[in-house]
N, C-alpha and C positions, 0 to 999 in steps of 0.2 A: 388490534392493528399494531404493526411494528412501528417503533419510534423512528422519526426522521430527524436529521440534523442539518443546520445551515452551515455554510463555510465558516462562519464566525464560531459556531459551537465546535466544529471539528478542530479549528485552530486552537481554541481554548483547551480542549481535552487532550490534544496531542503536543502542543507547543510549537507546531509547524506554522510558518507564515502563510498568508493567502497565496503568495507567489509560489511557494514550495508545493502547496496543495495542488494548485493549478498545473504546475510543471509535472508532478507525479501522474496526474490525470493524462496530460498531453503525451507522455512517453509510454503510457499504457500499463502502468502499475496497478490500475484499478479497473473493475468492470465499468461499463457505461453508467453515467449518473443521470437520473431522471430530472426533469425540470417541472416546476410547478406551473400553474396557469400564468402566473406573472413573470415567468422566465427564469426565476431563481433556481439554482441547483438544489436538489433535495437528496442528501446522502442518507444511507440507511446503516444499520448495525454492521453489515458486512464491510462497508466502506470504512467505518470507524475502526473496526478490528484490523483491517488491512493497513491503515495508516499507523496504528499502534505497532503492528508487527514490523513494518518498514522502519520505524524509528528504532526498534530494538536491533534490527540488522545493521542499520547505520552506525549504531553505537559500537558495534564489533568491527567497525571500519570496512565493512563489506562494500565494495564499489557498486554504484548504481547499475552498471551493466550486469553484474552478478545477481543483484536483486531482481532486475528485469527478467533474467533467465529463470530464476526461482519462481517468480510469480507466473510466468508463462507455463512452466511445468506444473505448478499447483493448479492453475486453471484447467489444465488438461488432465488433472487427477493422476499425474505421473509421479507418485509419491516416492518411488525408489530413486528416481532422478533428483527429486527435491532433496532427499537425504544425501545424495552424492554431492550436490552443490554445497550443502552445509558442511559435510565432511571435508571436502576440498578446502573450503574457506578456513576451517579449524586448523588443518595441516599447514596451510599457507601462513597463518598468524604465528605459528611457533617459531 
């Protein structure tokens, strides 16, 4: 069985606040999150990996709109366009 994480565990592992985690969910940076019987959100490894990746992109000063674009393309498995987003961002930073 795949491990699951609470919002507290995601926050501790990523350094993101609860509010930031919820905001990233709200704007669609993550796939839908399941809920336990008690109503608590239950994040899986994919969610954790995405949060970590988002924090890496944020450290490069990539705007959230571009991160949203990247995540949408990644979800659609449009990897060439994902590469283009990263390449554009790299050029923009120079």
